C-alpha positions in Angstrom: 12.3 23.2 62.1 11.3 25.4 59.1 13.1 23.1 56.8 11.3 20.1 58.2 7.8 21.7 57.8 8.4 22.6 54.1 7.1 19.4 52.7 3.9 19.6 54.8 3.3 23.1 53.6 3.8 22.0 50.0 1.3 19.2 50.6 -1.3 21.6 51.9 -0.8 23.9 48.8 -1.2 20.8 46.5 -4.5 19.9 48.3 -5.8 23.4 47.8 -5.0 23.3 44.1 -6.3 19.8 43.6 -9.3 19.5 46.0 -10.4 16.1 44.6 -7.0 14.5 45.3 -7.0 12.5 48.5 -3.7 11.2 49.9 -4.0 7.6 51.1 -2.2 8.1 54.5 -1.7 10.9 57.0 1.5 12.7 56.2 4.2 13.5 58.7 6.3 16.6 58.4 9.4 14.5 57.7 7.8 12.4 54.9 8.1 13.3 51.2 5.0 14.1 49.2 3.6 10.9 47.5 1.9 11.2 44.1 -0.3 8.5 42.6 1.6 6.3 40.3 1.4 7.1 36.5 3.1 3.9 35.3 1.0 1.5 33.2 -0.3 -1.7 34.8 1.8 -4.9 34.4 0.8 -7.0 31.4 -1.2 -10.0 32.4 0.8 -13.2 31.9 0.0 -16.8 31.3 1.2 -17.5 34.9 -1.3 -15.1 36.3 -4.2 -16.8 34.6 -2.9 -20.3 35.5 -2.5 -19.3 39.2 -6.1 -17.9 39.4 -7.5 -21.1 37.9 -5.3 -23.4 40.0 -3.9 -25.0 36.8 -0.5 -25.3 35.1 0.7 -22.8 32.5 0.8 -25.7 30.0 -2.9 -26.4 30.4 -3.8 -22.7 29.9 -1.5 -22.7 26.8 -3.4 -25.7 25.4 -6.7 -23.8 25.9 -5.3 -20.9 24.0 -4.2 -23.1 21.1 -7.6 -24.9 21.1 -6.2 -28.2 22.0 -9.1 -30.7 22.0 -7.5 -32.7 24.8 -8.6 -30.1 27.4 -11.9 -30.9 29.2 -14.7 -28.6 28.1 -15.4 -27.4 31.7 -11.7 -26.5 32.2 -11.7 -24.8 28.9 -14.7 -22.7 29.9 -13.1 -21.8 33.3 -9.8 -20.7 31.7 -11.7 -18.7 29.0 -13.7 -16.9 31.7 -10.5 -16.1 33.6 -8.8 -14.9 30.5 -11.6 -12.5 29.9 -11.7 -11.3 33.5 -8.0 -10.5 33.6 -7.9 -9.1 30.0 -5.2 -11.4 28.8 -3.9 -10.7 25.2 -2.6 -13.6 23.4 0.6 -12.8 21.4 0.2 -15.4 18.7 3.5 -14.7 17.0 5.6 -15.0 20.2 3.6 -18.2 21.1 4.4 -19.6 17.7 8.1 -19.0 18.1 8.0 -20.5 21.7 6.6 -23.7 20.3 9.1 -23.9 17.5 6.7 -22.8 14.7 7.1 -20.1 12.1 5.6 -16.7 12.2 2.1 -16.4 10.7 2.6 -12.7 9.7 3.4 -11.5 6.2 4.6 -7.9 5.7 3.3 -5.7 2.8 5.2 -2.5 2.1 4.0 -0.2 -0.7 5.3 3.1 -2.1 2.1 5.0 -1.9 -0.8 3.9 0.2 -2.8 7.0 -0.7 -3.1 5.6 -4.2 -6.4 3.7 -4.4 -4.7 1.1 -6.5 -2.6 0.0 -3.5 -5.6 0.2 -1.2 -7.4 -2.4 -3.4 -4.1 -4.4 -3.8 -3.7 -4.5 0.0 -7.3 -5.7 0.4 -6.5 -8.6 -1.9 -3.4 -9.5 0.0 -5.2 -9.4 3.3 -8.0 -11.6 2.0 -5.7 -14.3 0.7 -3.6 -14.3 3.9 -6.7 -14.5 6.1 -8.0 -17.4 4.2 -4.6 -19.2 4.9 -4.6 -18.3 8.5 -2.0 -15.5 8.2 -2.1 -11.9 9.3 -0.9 -8.8 7.4 1.7 -6.3 8.6 1.3 -3.1 6.5 3.7 -0.2 5.9 4.0 2.7 3.3 7.1 4.5 2.2 5.8 7.6 0.4 8.4 7.0 -2.3 11.3 7.6 0.1 14.2 5.0 0.2 15.2 6.2 3.7 11.6 5.8 5.0 11.6 2.4 3.3 14.6 1.3 5.2 13.1 2.5 8.5 9.7 0.8 7.8 11.4 -2.5 6.8 13.7 -2.5 9.8 10.6 -2.0 12.1 8.6 -4.8 10.4 11.5 -7.2 10.4 11.6 -6.9 14.2 8.2 -8.6 14.2 9.7 -11.6 12.4 7.4 -11.8 9.4 7.4 -15.0 7.5 7.7 -13.2 4.1 7.6 -9.7 2.6 5.7 -8.3 -0.4 7.4 -5.0 -1.5 6.5 -2.4 -4.0 9.8 -0.6 -4.0 10.3 3.1 -3.7 12.0 4.8 -6.6 15.8 4.3 -6.6 15.6 1.3 -4.3 18.9 -0.6 -4.0 19.1 -4.4 -3.8 22.2 -4.1 -1.7 20.5 -1.9 0.9 17.3 -4.0 0.9 19.3 -7.1 1.6 21.0 -5.5 4.6 17.7 -4.8 6.3 15.8 -7.9 5.2 18.6 -10.4 5.7 19.4 -13.4 3.6 16.6 -15.7 4.6 13.5 -13.6 4.4 11.4 -14.6 1.3 10.7 -11.4 -0.7 8.3 -10.8 -3.5 8.8 -7.6 -5.5 5.8 -6.1 -7.1 5.8 -4.2 -10.4 9.1 -2.4 -10.0 12.7 -3.6 -10.5 15.6 -2.3 -8.4 18.2 0.2 -9.5 21.3 -2.1 -9.0 20.1 -5.6 -9.5 17.0 -6.1 -11.5 14.8 -8.1 -9.0 17.6 -8.8 -6.6 17.3 -12.5 -7.0 13.8 -12.4 -5.5 10.5 -13.5 -6.8 8.9 -10.8 -9.0 5.2 -10.1 -9.9 4.6 -7.3 -12.4 1.8 -5.9 -14.5 2.4 -6.0 -18.3 3.2 -2.3 -18.3 4.6 -2.2 -21.8 1.6 -3.9 -23.4 -0.9 -1.8 -21.4 0.6 1.5 -22.5 0.8 0.2 -26.1 -2.9 -0.7 -26.0 -3.9 2.7 -24.7 -1.8 4.5 -27.3 -3.2 2.3 -30.2 -6.7 3.2 -29.0 -6.0 6.9 -29.2 -4.5 6.4 -32.7 -7.6 4.6 -33.8 -9.6 7.6 -32.5 -7.6 9.8 -35.0 -5.2 11.4 -32.6 -1.6 12.0 -33.8 -0.3 14.4 -31.2 -0.4 12.1 -28.1 1.4 13.0 -24.8 2.7 10.6 -22.2 1.7 12.3 -18.9 2.9 11.6 -15.4 5.3 9.4 -13.5 9.1 9.6 -13.3 11.4 8.2 -16.0 13.7 6.6 -13.4 10.8 4.4 -12.2 11.0 1.0 -14.0 7.2 0.7 -14.4 7.1 4.2 -15.9 10.0 3.4 -18.3 8.1 0.3 -19.4 4.9 2.2 -20.0 6.8 4.9 -21.9 8.4 2.1 -24.1 4.9 0.7 -25.0 3.7 4.2 -25.8 6.7 4.8 -28.1 6.3 1.4 -29.8 2.7 2.2 -30.8 3.6 5.6 -32.1 6.5 4.2 -34.0 4.3 1.6 -35.6 2.1 4.5 -36.8 5.1 6.4 -38.2 5.0 9.1 -35.5 8.1 10.3 -33.6 6.9 11.7 -30.3 7.9 15.4 -29.6 10.0 15.5 -26.4 7.6 18.3 -25.2 4.9 15.6 -25.1 6.7 13.7 -22.3 5.6 15.4 -19.0 7.0 14.1 -15.8 5.3 14.6 -12.4 4.7 12.7 -9.2 2.0 10.0 -9.9 -0.6 11.7 -7.8 -3.9 13.5 -8.6 -2.8 16.8 -7.1 0.6 17.0 -9.0 -1.1 16.0 -12.3 -3.6 18.8 -12.0 -0.8 21.3 -11.2 1.3 20.1 -14.2 -1.6 20.1 -16.7 -0.7 23.6 -18.2 2.7 22.1 -19.3 0.8 20.1 -22.0 -0.2 23.3 -23.7 2.9 25.4 -23.4 3.9 24.9 -27.0 2.1 24.7 -30.4 1.0 22.4 -31.7 -0.4 21.1 -28.4 -1.3 17.4 -28.0 -5.0 16.4 -28.3 -4.7 13.3 -26.1 -2.6 11.9 -23.3 -1.7 8.4 -22.2 -1.4 8.8 -18.4 1.0 6.9 -16.1 -1.9 5.7 -13.9 -5.5 6.5 -13.0 -4.6 8.9 -10.2 -2.7 11.0 -12.8 -5.5 10.7 -15.3 -8.1 11.9 -12.8 -5.9 14.8 -11.9 -5.4 15.7 -15.5 -9.2 15.6 -16.1 -9.6 18.1 -13.2 -6.7 20.3 -14.5 -8.0 20.5 -18.1 -10.8 22.9 -17.1 -8.3 25.6 -16.2 -6.8 25.2 -19.7 -10.2 25.6 -21.4 -10.5 22.0 -22.4 -12.7 19.1 -21.4 -11.8 15.4 -21.3 -14.1 13.4 -23.6 -14.9 16.4 -25.7 -11.9 18.1 -27.1 -9.1 16.2 -25.3 -8.8 12.4 -24.8 -7.4 10.9 -21.6 -6.5 7.3 -20.8 -5.4 5.9 -17.4 -3.7 2.8 -16.1 -5.0 0.5 -13.3 -8.8 0.7 -13.5 -9.3 1.6 -9.8 -13.0 1.5 -8.7 -13.4 5.2 -9.1 -12.4 5.2 -12.8 -15.9 3.9 -13.9 -17.7 6.7 -11.9 -15.5 9.7 -12.9 -16.9 12.5 -15.0 -16.4 11.5 -17.8 -15.9 7.8 -17.0 -12.2 7.0 -17.6 -10.9 4.9 -20.4 -8.0 2.9 -18.7 -6.0 -0.3 -18.7 -7.6 -2.8 -16.4 -5.1 -4.5 -14.1 -7.6 -5.9 -11.5 -5.7 -4.5 -8.4 -7.5 -6.7 -5.9 -6.8 -9.8 -7.9 -3.2 -8.8 -8.1 -3.1 -8.6 -4.3 -4.6 -12.1 -4.1 -2.1 -13.3 -6.6 0.9 -11.8 -4.7 -0.2 -13.3 -1.4 -0.7 -16.7 -2.9 2.8 -16.6 -4.6 4.5 -15.9 -1.2 2.4 -18.6 0.5 3.4 -21.0 -2.2 7.1 -20.1 -1.6 6.7 -20.6 2.2 5.2 -24.0 1.6 8.0 -25.0 -0.7 5.7 -25.2 -3.7 7.6 -22.7 -5.8 10.7 -23.3 -8.1 13.9 -23.2 -6.2 15.2 -20.3 -8.3 13.5 -16.8 -8.2 10.4 -16.7 -10.4 9.0 -13.8 -12.5 5.2 -13.6 -13.1 3.8 -11.0 -15.6 0.0 -10.3 -15.0 -2.0 -9.6 -18.2 -3.8 -6.3 -18.7 -6.8 -5.2 -20.9 -8.1 -2.1 -22.4 -11.4 -0.7 -20.8 -12.9 1.9 -23.1 -15.1 4.6 -21.6 -16.2 8.2 -22.3 -12.9 10.0 -21.6 -11.4 9.2 -25.1 -13.2 11.3 -27.6 -12.2 11.2 -31.2 -9.7 13.8 -32.4 -11.1 17.1 -33.7 -11.6 17.0 -37.5 -10.6 13.3 -37.7 -12.5 10.9 -39.9 -13.7 9.2 -36.7 -15.1 12.4 -35.3 -16.8 13.3 -38.6 -18.4 9.8 -38.7 -19.7 10.3 -35.1 -21.1 13.7 -36.0 -22.8 12.3 -39.2 -24.5 9.5 -37.3 -25.6 11.9 -34.4 -25.7 11.0 -30.7 -26.1 7.4 -29.8 -29.6 6.3 -28.6 
C-alpha cells in the first residue's frame, strides 16, 4: 500500500508548495499527478472561422482577399469572427495556394549597424511597400558563414527576389548553392571573389570617382601628404576607392607612401583605435580620405588623443553622406551617395526584373556621387590656401 499512496503524498506536497494551484479533479491514490498543460494553443485556421460563421472556407478566403463579390453583411460578420478568434492571415502561404508568387523581397546587408545601410534599407522598404511587397531583412556582420545561414533561412520563406550587399570574400559558387538558379538577385556595391557579379544584376556607387573627388579636394586645399584610411583592400568597394585616390595623387605627381594606407574594419570604433597608426612615422599625413563616413567620424574622435583636431590642423573626408555627417563636430566633408535614394533604386530594379521589364541579360547600374564640402577639411598648414584664409580673416 505504501507504494500506492506515494503519488497522493507527492500531490499533497505540491499543494503545500504551490498553494494557488488547484487541481481540477479529486485525485485517487492510484492516479498520477496531472499538471496544467504548457503547450501553446493551436493556431486558428480558416476552417475554424468558417465553421463559426456557418460559411464555406472559400467564402472566408474571399473576405480575406477583399473580393468585392462578398455581401457587405457577410464580410462584416467574417471580419468580426476573425478578430474574435485572433486569426492571423499568412499572406505568403495564401499567395502560393492560389498559384501566385511571393510578395516578399529579401534584403541582406553586411553591416546593419552602419547608418548607411539603415537609410538604404528604409529606401528599399518604402519602394516595396508602394508596390504592395514586404521586406525580409537580414545582416551578416561581414561573415560569409553567417551570410550562408541567413540566406538559407530567408530562402525558406520563398522571397520573390533578393538584394544582397555581400560580405567580404563572398563566393558566387556558394551563393548559387543557397539561392538556387531561379531566384532573381541584385548585388549592391560589391563584386564577388570568384565571378565578378555572378551573372546577376548589379547596382554600385561610383566608388572610384568619389574617392578621386575627395582626394582632389584635399589637394586643392594644399595637402600633399594624404592618407587613405579604413576598409580592407580585399573588399571590391575599398579597392575601387583606393584606385580613385591613387589616380588623383598620380595626376598631381605624388606617389603615396605605403605607410599612408591604413586598413581597419569600416566602423567608428575600429577607426578611432587605429588613428595613432597615421602618426607612427615622420612625415605624418596632414589629411585622410576615409573609406566611409563611419570611419571618418571614428577618425575625428581619435584625433584628439593624437593632439590634433579635424578641420584645424588635420583634414578628413568621408564617403556616403549619412544623416549624421552634416551635424558632426566639425561637419564632415564627404561624398554624397544618397543612401535612401539608392535603396529606392535597388528595390525598383528588382521589381522591374520581376515584372519582366529588365533586359534579359544581367544589367549593371552605376549610381553617381557628388562632393559635399563642409568644415572638416581645413587647408594644409603653411599652404597658400591657408595663408590666404588667414589674410582674409574669419568669414562673416
